[in-house]
C-alpha positions as CSV (number, residue, x, y, z in Angstrom):
1,M,-62.9,72.9,32.5
2,T,-61.5,75.1,30.4
3,D,-60.8,74.0,26.0
4,A,-56.9,73.9,27.1
5,E,-57.6,71.6,29.9
6,E,-60.1,69.4,27.8
7,K,-57.4,69.1,25.1
8,Q,-54.4,68.2,27.6
9,G,-56.6,65.4,28.9
10,E,-57.3,64.3,25.5
11,I,-55.4,61.2,24.1
12,P,-53.8,61.8,20.9
13,K,-55.4,60.4,18.1
14,E,-52.0,58.3,17.1
15,K,-51.9,57.0,20.3
16,Q,-55.6,56.0,20.1
17,S,-54.9,54.0,17.2
18,W,-52.0,52.4,18.3
19,F,-53.6,51.4,21.8
20,M,-56.8,50.1,19.7
21,T,-54.5,47.9,17.5
22,L,-52.8,46.5,20.8
23,A,-56.2,45.9,22.3
24,K,-57.3,44.3,19.1
25,V,-54.5,41.8,18.5
26,T,-54.0,40.7,22.1
27,F,-57.8,40.0,22.2
28,F,-57.3,38.0,19.0
29,F,-54.1,36.4,20.0
30,T,-55.6,35.5,23.5
31,A,-58.8,34.0,21.7
32,F,-56.7,32.0,19.3
33,L,-54.7,30.6,22.2
34,L,-58.2,29.3,23.9
35,V,-59.0,27.8,20.6
36,I,-55.7,26.1,20.1
37,F,-55.8,24.7,23.8
38,T,-59.4,23.7,23.8
39,V,-58.9,21.7,20.7
40,M,-55.6,20.3,22.0
41,A,-57.5,19.3,25.4
42,N,-59.9,17.1,23.1
43,M,-57.4,15.7,20.6
44,G,-56.6,12.9,23.3
45,G,-58.2,9.6,23.8
46,S,-57.2,6.0,23.3
47,S,-58.0,5.4,19.1
48,D,-56.3,3.2,17.1
49,T,-54.8,6.1,14.9
50,L,-52.7,7.5,18.5
51,K,-51.6,4.2,19.3
52,S,-50.6,3.4,16.0
53,A,-48.4,6.5,15.7
54,I,-47.3,5.7,19.9
55,E,-45.9,2.6,18.0
56,E,-44.2,4.1,15.1
57,Y,-42.4,6.4,17.5
58,M,-41.3,3.6,19.9
59,A,-39.9,1.5,16.8
60,G,-37.8,4.5,15.5
61,S,-36.7,5.4,18.7
62,T,-35.5,1.5,19.7
63,G,-34.9,-0.2,16.1
64,Y,-37.5,-3.1,17.1
65,E,-40.7,-3.4,16.1
66,V,-43.3,-2.5,18.6
67,E,-46.8,-3.6,19.3
68,V,-49.0,-1.8,22.1
69,E,-52.0,-4.4,23.0
70,T,-53.7,-1.3,24.8
71,L,-53.7,2.6,25.0
72,N,-55.7,3.4,27.8
73,K,-55.4,7.2,27.2
74,M,-53.2,10.0,25.8
75,T,-53.7,13.7,26.3
76,F,-51.9,16.6,24.8
77,F,-53.5,19.6,27.5
78,P,-52.8,20.4,30.2
79,S,-50.3,18.0,30.2
80,I,-48.9,15.6,27.6
81,S,-49.3,12.4,28.6
82,I,-49.4,8.4,27.7
83,D,-50.7,5.4,29.6
84,I,-50.0,2.0,27.7
85,E,-50.1,-1.6,28.5
86,R,-48.7,-4.9,27.4
87,V,-46.0,-4.0,25.0
88,R,-44.3,-6.2,22.9
89,M,-40.9,-5.5,21.1
90,F,-39.4,-7.5,18.2
91,E,-36.5,-7.9,16.1
92,P,-37.6,-6.7,12.8
93,G,-38.7,-9.0,10.0
94,T,-39.2,-11.9,12.4
95,D,-41.9,-13.8,14.1
96,F,-39.8,-14.9,17.2
97,A,-40.9,-14.0,20.8
98,P,-40.7,-10.5,21.9
99,V,-37.2,-9.9,23.1
100,V,-39.0,-6.9,25.5
101,T,-42.0,-6.4,27.2
102,I,-43.5,-4.0,29.3
103,G,-46.2,-4.4,31.7
104,R,-47.7,-0.8,31.9
105,L,-45.8,2.6,31.0
106,Y,-47.1,5.7,32.3
107,G,-45.8,9.3,31.7
108,A,-46.7,13.1,32.2
109,L,-45.1,16.2,31.3
110,G,-46.5,19.7,31.7
111,F,-47.0,21.5,28.6
112,R,-45.0,24.5,29.8
113,S,-42.2,22.0,30.4
114,V,-42.1,20.9,26.8
115,A,-42.9,24.6,25.4
116,F,-40.0,25.9,27.3
117,S,-37.9,23.2,28.0
118,A,-38.3,23.3,31.7
119,G,-37.3,19.7,32.3
120,E,-40.1,19.0,34.5
121,I,-42.0,15.7,34.7
122,K,-45.2,15.4,36.4
123,A,-45.7,11.6,36.5
124,F,-43.7,8.3,35.6
125,D,-44.6,4.8,36.2
126,L,-42.6,1.8,34.6
127,D,-43.8,-1.8,35.5
128,E,-42.8,-5.1,34.8
129,L,-40.0,-4.5,31.8
130,H,-38.6,-8.0,30.6
131,A,-35.7,-7.6,28.4
132,Q,-34.0,-10.9,26.9
133,P,-30.3,-11.6,27.2
134,G,-28.3,-9.3,24.9
135,V,-30.9,-6.5,24.6
136,L,-30.0,-4.2,27.7
137,N,-27.2,-6.7,29.0
138,S,-25.5,-10.0,28.1
139,Q,-27.9,-11.4,30.8
140,A,-31.9,-10.9,31.0
141,V,-33.3,-7.9,32.8
142,F,-36.1,-7.4,34.6
143,I,-37.3,-4.5,36.1
144,E,-40.0,-4.8,38.8
145,N,-41.0,-1.1,38.9
146,I,-39.4,2.4,38.2
147,G,-41.0,5.6,39.3
148,I,-41.0,8.8,41.2
149,V,-41.5,9.3,44.9
150,G,-42.8,12.4,46.3
151,A,-41.3,13.2,49.5
152,E,-44.1,14.6,51.9
153,D,-42.6,17.7,53.8
154,S,-39.7,18.0,52.0
155,E,-38.6,19.8,48.6
156,K,-36.9,16.7,47.5
157,A,-38.2,13.8,45.6
158,L,-36.8,10.4,44.4
159,L,-36.7,8.6,41.1
160,Q,-36.3,4.9,42.6
161,G,-36.5,1.6,40.7
162,R,-36.0,-2.0,41.5
163,G,-35.5,-5.2,39.7
164,K,-33.1,-8.1,38.7
165,L,-30.1,-8.4,36.7
166,G,-29.7,-12.2,35.7
167,V,-29.9,-13.6,39.5
168,H,-28.6,-10.0,40.9
169,D,-31.0,-7.9,42.8
170,V,-30.9,-4.4,41.5
171,S,-31.9,-1.0,43.0
172,F,-31.4,2.8,42.3
173,Q,-32.3,6.3,43.3
174,V,-31.9,9.4,42.0
175,E,-32.6,12.4,44.0
176,M,-35.3,15.1,42.3
177,E,-36.7,18.4,43.4
178,I,-40.4,18.9,43.7
179,A,-41.4,22.3,41.4
180,G,-45.1,22.9,42.3
181,D,-46.9,19.8,41.1
182,A,-44.2,18.6,38.7
183,Y,-40.8,17.0,39.4
184,K,-37.3,18.2,37.9
185,F,-33.7,17.0,38.3
186,G,-31.6,20.1,40.0
187,P,-28.2,20.8,39.1
188,D,-26.7,18.4,41.6
189,R,-28.3,15.1,42.0
190,P,-27.3,12.3,44.7
191,F,-27.7,8.9,43.8
192,E,-27.1,5.5,44.9
193,L,-27.0,2.1,43.1
194,T,-26.7,-1.7,44.0
195,V,-26.5,-4.7,42.0
196,G,-26.1,-8.0,44.0
197,D,-22.8,-7.2,46.8
198,L,-21.7,-4.3,44.4
199,N,-22.5,-0.8,45.3
200,A,-22.2,2.6,44.0
201,Q,-23.4,6.3,44.9
202,G,-22.3,9.7,44.8
203,Y,-23.2,13.3,43.1
204,L,-24.0,14.0,39.6
205,A,-23.5,17.4,39.1
206,D,-25.0,19.2,35.7
207,R,-23.2,22.2,34.5
208,R,-24.2,23.1,31.3
209,G,-23.2,20.3,29.0
210,R,-20.9,19.0,31.5
211,I,-21.4,16.1,33.7
212,L,-19.3,15.8,36.9
213,L,-19.5,12.5,38.6
214,Q,-18.5,13.4,42.5
215,D,-17.8,11.9,45.4
216,L,-17.8,8.6,43.7
217,K,-17.4,5.3,45.9
218,I,-17.5,1.8,44.5
219,G,-17.8,-1.0,46.8
220,M,-18.1,-4.7,47.1
221,P,-19.5,-4.0,49.8
222,D,-16.2,-2.2,51.4
223,T,-15.1,0.9,49.3
224,V,-12.6,-0.2,46.3
225,I,-12.6,3.1,43.7
226,S,-13.3,6.2,44.9
227,G,-12.7,9.7,43.5
228,K,-14.5,11.8,40.7
229,L,-14.9,11.7,37.0
230,D,-15.5,14.7,34.2
231,F,-17.9,14.1,31.4
232,I,-17.9,17.0,28.4
233,R,-19.8,16.7,25.1
234,K,-17.8,17.4,22.3
235,G,-20.1,16.9,19.4
236,K,-22.8,14.8,18.6
237,D,-21.2,11.5,19.2
238,K,-18.2,12.2,21.1
239,L,-17.5,12.6,24.9
240,R,-14.4,13.7,26.5
241,V,-13.9,11.8,29.8
242,G,-11.2,13.1,32.4
243,G,-10.8,12.9,36.5
244,D,-9.2,11.6,39.4
245,V,-9.6,8.1,40.8
246,R,-8.3,6.3,43.4
247,F,-8.4,2.1,44.0
248,G,-7.1,-0.3,46.5
249,V,-5.2,1.2,49.1
250,S,-3.0,3.9,47.5
251,G,-3.4,3.4,43.8
252,N,-4.4,6.7,41.6
253,G,-5.5,7.1,38.0
254,K,-6.0,10.1,35.8
255,P,-7.8,9.3,32.9
256,D,-7.9,11.6,29.3
257,L,-10.1,9.7,27.1
258,L,-12.5,10.6,24.1
259,I,-15.6,8.0,23.4
260,E,-17.0,8.4,20.0
261,R,-19.0,6.2,17.5
262,V,-17.3,5.1,14.5
263,E,-19.1,2.7,12.2
264,G,-21.5,1.4,14.9
265,K,-19.0,0.9,17.4
266,R,-17.7,2.7,20.3
267,L,-14.3,3.8,19.7
268,I,-12.1,4.7,22.9
269,T,-8.9,6.6,22.6
270,G,-6.5,8.8,25.0
271,A,-4.4,8.2,27.6
272,I,-4.5,6.9,31.2
273,E,-1.7,7.8,33.8
274,A,-1.5,5.7,36.8
275,S,0.6,5.5,40.1
276,V,0.6,2.0,41.5
277,A,2.8,2.2,44.7
278,N,1.6,-1.1,45.9
279,I,1.2,-3.9,43.7
280,E,-1.7,-5.1,46.0
281,D,-3.7,-2.2,44.5
282,I,-3.5,-4.1,41.6
283,K,-4.2,-7.9,42.8
284,G,-5.2,-7.8,46.6
285,E,-8.5,-8.6,47.9
286,K,-9.6,-4.8,47.2
287,S,-7.6,-4.2,44.1
288,I,-8.8,-3.1,40.7
289,L,-8.7,-6.5,39.5
290,A,-11.3,-7.8,42.0
291,A,-13.2,-5.1,41.4
292,Y,-12.9,-5.6,37.8
293,K,-14.0,-9.9,38.2
294,K,-16.8,-8.8,40.0
295,F,-18.1,-6.6,37.5
296,R,-17.5,-9.0,35.3
297,N,-19.4,-11.7,37.1
298,I,-22.4,-9.5,37.5
299,F,-22.4,-8.0,34.0
300,G,-22.4,-11.2,32.3
301,Y,-18.9,-10.4,30.5
302,E,-16.4,-12.9,30.0
303,S,-12.8,-12.3,28.8
304,S,-13.1,-15.0,25.8
305,E,-16.5,-14.0,24.0
306,E,-16.5,-12.1,20.6
307,K,-12.6,-10.6,20.7
308,T,-13.3,-10.0,17.1
309,G,-16.6,-8.4,17.3
310,R,-16.9,-6.2,20.2
311,A,-19.0,-3.0,20.3
312,L,-15.9,-1.2,21.8
313,D,-12.3,-0.7,20.2
314,L,-9.7,0.5,22.6
315,D,-6.7,2.5,21.7
316,I,-5.2,3.8,25.0
317,E,-1.8,4.3,26.5
318,L,-1.4,3.0,29.8
319,T,1.3,5.0,31.6
320,T,3.0,4.2,35.2
321,E,6.1,4.7,37.2
322,S,7.1,1.2,35.4
323,G,6.6,2.1,31.8
324,C,3.8,2.7,29.3
325,I,1.7,0.1,27.1
326,H,-0.7,0.4,24.4
327,L,-4.0,-1.2,25.4
328,T,-6.5,-2.2,22.6
329,S,-9.3,-4.4,22.1
330,K,-6.9,-7.3,21.2
331,N,-4.6,-7.3,24.0
332,I,-6.8,-6.2,26.8
333,D,-7.8,-9.7,27.8
334,V,-4.3,-11.0,27.8
335,I,-2.9,-8.2,30.0
336,I,-6.1,-8.5,32.5
337,D,-5.2,-12.4,32.6
338,Q,-1.8,-11.4,33.6
339,L,-2.0,-9.0,36.2
340,S,-2.3,-11.7,39.0
341,E,1.3,-12.9,38.0
342,V,3.1,-9.9,37.5
343,T,5.3,-8.0,40.2
344,K,4.8,-4.7,38.5
345,I,2.3,-2.6,36.5
346,P,3.3,-2.9,33.8
347,S,5.8,-5.6,33.3
348,A,8.8,-5.5,31.4
349,Q,7.7,-8.4,28.9
350,Q,4.4,-5.9,28.3
351,V,6.4,-2.7,27.8
352,E,8.4,-4.5,25.3
353,R,5.6,-6.3,23.6
354,Y,2.8,-3.7,23.6
355,P,4.9,-0.3,23.5
356,C,3.4,3.1,23.2
357,S,3.8,5.5,20.4
358,G,6.1,7.4,22.2
359,P,6.3,11.7,22.5
């Protein structure tokens, strides 16, 4: 080989320096990651310090004082997981009986899912949650189990749950996708919910901050309400609700509402355009009023309770072929009680008594 050929095959010193620097950086970065992952893999356990940290986190998330009797294990790598038993939640500053108890909670997220916000769940299992009336609902809530069930020979799995709401049996399932050894919610999520003889089913479609509730059917048990709803987040505490909903035999409603948190309450403002060609769509056996009464019976709401101290404030204009009325938290119960007697929606007396603001 000639001197010229040898020189041609040599790597310039500038490139040699660059390659050596890259190799050193890669080596030390890899070594650093190995050290970090090794430390994280050995950080978990069941120490009192970790248990206290879990209690503080749950207290900050729920607003209750939290006691965890048993921390079986907590890990940080390769999965971030928690396994706790006999959890009790108390009203702050009281020595009363716990308002919520949990038999066992186990959950695991892959480290990659947390690091890259992949939304993948490796495991979730919740057993025997008891909530006193007024905590999760006006009635007592019992969750026997919520967990992920992987379907063999399929790319789908189910998040399933069962329990009781008061005296009514409850069950639900939401479809998930299988991603390797983990699970995640896909962009389109079929769901089913049954509470007593009230049932609901449809699809939840996630479109980057916009949730579409499609092919919705609510029955008792026959379908009474169907259609679609559109939820768009408008900020930290604001949610826009639109859609096209059918009720009864021929009734139709199109909401355009804004739900926001104001001074600790939920304020619902906006308008609803409704078409009521047949009064039976309002007060018949398969009407919107029948569905409301069924909902009120199951979820424990009574029209006479806490009229001035509700967690919801209403400011809605309801428009139909018969006119427009202004719905508020103060008049909504009266208007609902009048539905079984009116011959059209709204009645002339309601239009006069609760007028809309106009154009």
